[in-house]
C-alpha positions in Angstrom: 6.0 -26.9 3.7 2.2 -26.7 3.7 0.6 -23.5 2.5 -2.5 -22.0 4.1 -5.8 -22.5 2.2 -6.8 -19.7 -0.2 -9.1 -16.9 1.2 -12.1 -15.4 -0.7 -9.8 -13.0 -2.6 -7.7 -15.9 -3.9 -4.7 -15.2 -1.7 -3.8 -17.7 1.0 -5.0 -16.8 4.5 -2.0 -15.9 6.6 -1.0 -18.6 9.0 -0.1 -16.1 11.7 -1.4 -12.7 12.8 -1.0 -9.9 10.3 1.7 -7.3 11.0 -0.6 -4.3 11.5 0.6 -0.9 12.6 -2.0 0.8 14.6 -2.1 4.2 16.3 -4.4 5.6 18.9 -7.1 7.7 17.2 -6.7 10.5 19.7 -3.0 11.0 19.1 -2.0 14.1 17.2 1.4 12.8 16.1 2.0 10.9 12.9 3.4 7.3 13.0 5.9 6.0 10.5 4.7 3.1 8.3 7.7 0.8 7.4 7.9 -1.5 4.5 5.9 -4.7 5.1 3.3 -3.0 7.3 -0.4 -2.3 7.0 -2.0 0.6 8.9 -5.8 1.1 9.5 -7.5 3.7 11.6 -11.1 4.8 12.2 -10.0 8.0 14.0 -8.4 10.2 11.3 -4.9 9.3 12.2 -2.0 10.5 10.0 0.8 8.2 8.9 4.2 9.0 7.3 5.6 6.8 4.6 9.1 7.2 3.1 9.3 5.6 -0.4 11.9 4.9 -3.1 11.1 2.0 -5.4 8.6 0.8 -2.8 4.9 1.7 -3.2 2.3 2.9 -0.8 -1.4 2.3 -1.4 -3.6 4.6 0.7 -7.3 3.7 0.9 -10.2 5.4 2.7 -13.9 5.5 3.0 -14.9 9.2 3.1 -18.4 8.4 4.4 -17.2 6.3 7.4 -14.0 8.2 8.0 -12.0 5.0 8.0 -8.8 4.6 6.1 -5.4 3.1 6.0 -2.3 2.4 4.0 0.2 -0.2 3.2 3.9 0.1 2.2 5.4 -2.8 0.2 8.8 -3.6 -1.4 8.2 -6.3 -3.9 5.4 -6.7 -6.5 4.1 -10.3 -6.0 4.4 -13.1 -3.5 6.0 -16.2 -5.1 3.9 -18.6 -3.0 7.0 -19.8 -1.1 6.9 -19.4 2.7 4.3 -17.4 4.5 2.4 -14.6 2.6 3.7 -11.3 3.8 2.7 -7.6 3.3 6.2 -7.0 1.9 4.6 -8.1 -1.4 2.1 -5.8 -3.2 -0.6 -8.4 -4.0 -0.7 -9.6 -0.4 -0.4 -6.1 1.2 -3.2 -4.6 -0.8 -5.5 -7.5 -0.1 -4.7 -7.3 3.6 -5.3 -3.6 3.7 -8.7 -4.1 2.0 -9.6 -6.9 4.4 -8.7 -4.8 7.5 -10.6 -1.7 6.2 -13.7 -3.8 5.7 -13.3 -5.4 9.2 -13.0 -1.8 10.7 -16.4 -0.9 9.1 -15.5 0.7 5.8 -18.0 0.3 3.0 -16.4 -1.4 0.0 -18.4 0.7 -2.6 -17.2 3.9 -1.0 -13.5 3.1 -0.9 -11.1 5.3 -2.8 -7.3 4.8 -3.3 -4.2 6.8 -4.0 -0.9 5.2 -5.2 2.6 6.7 -4.4 6.2 5.7 -5.0 7.7 3.3 -7.5 10.7 5.4 -8.2 13.7 4.4 -10.3 16.5 5.4 -8.0 19.3 3.4 -9.5 21.7 5.2 -11.8 22.1 2.2 -14.1 18.3 2.1 -14.8 18.3 5.7 -15.9 20.8 5.1 -18.7 19.4 5.7 -22.2 19.3 2.0 -23.2 18.0 0.7 -19.9 14.5 -0.8 -19.9 12.9 1.6 -17.4 9.5 0.0 -17.8 10.8 -3.2 -16.1 12.5 -1.7 -13.1 11.3 -2.7 -9.6 9.5 0.5 -8.9 7.4 0.3 -12.1 6.5 -3.3 -11.5 5.4 -2.4 -7.9 3.1 0.3 -9.4 1.7 -2.0 -12.0 0.7 -4.5 -9.3 -1.0 -1.8 -7.3 -3.1 -0.7 -10.2 -3.9 -4.2 -11.3 -5.0 -5.3 -7.8 -7.1 -2.2 -7.2 -8.7 -2.5 -10.7 -9.6 -6.2 -10.0 -11.0 -5.2 -6.6 -13.0 -2.4 -8.3 -11.5 0.3 -6.0 -11.3 3.6 -7.9 -7.8 5.2 -7.9 -8.3 8.9 -7.6 -4.6 9.9 -7.9 -1.2 8.5 -8.6 2.1 10.1 -7.8 4.5 7.5 -9.1 7.8 7.1 -10.8 10.6 9.6 -11.0 14.2 9.3 -9.9 13.8 10.6 -6.3 12.3 9.3 -3.2 9.0 10.6 -1.7 7.8 11.4 1.8 4.0 11.0 2.1 1.8 12.1 4.9 -1.6 10.5 4.6 -4.7 11.2 6.8 -6.8 8.0 7.2 -10.1 9.8 7.9 -10.2 12.2 5.0 -7.9 10.7 2.4 -5.9 14.0 2.4 -2.2 13.5 1.5 0.9 15.6 1.3 3.8 14.5 -0.9 7.4 15.9 -0.8 10.2 14.8 -3.0 13.4 13.8 -1.1 
């Protein structure tokens, strides 16, 4: 199988349209962002994200009122098949690309990182290597990609042994987190 050529950020350009969840800016209801999706809005739309070991990266430009989020399940794409936002390194790059296309100013972007829980009983045993569980690897990828892209992370609410429900407002960066 032939892979798409790399884009400017070093990741291959997707061969097909990106799975982007979009919501009407005037809507007052919140949409649910599923794993493997990217959401961008210039109208202050809220999005709900339910997380376990998955991670959500929420980014916004406070000056432009443009923001978005991605929800991914696995840390890195193995370069087999088509790049997908199910993988953290791909998802975060797609989110950044879509934010810039929507008019966000790169130097004004801020990020929040959520999720990365350790929900499996076996990983919570005293001798288990908690640092290597899927959730912590997902968080590590988010922080590495954001650091490389020079996007400041203003807060992290990661880890733990319970799921999280996040409501993120794309226009302001405001978020509410509840443990499940």
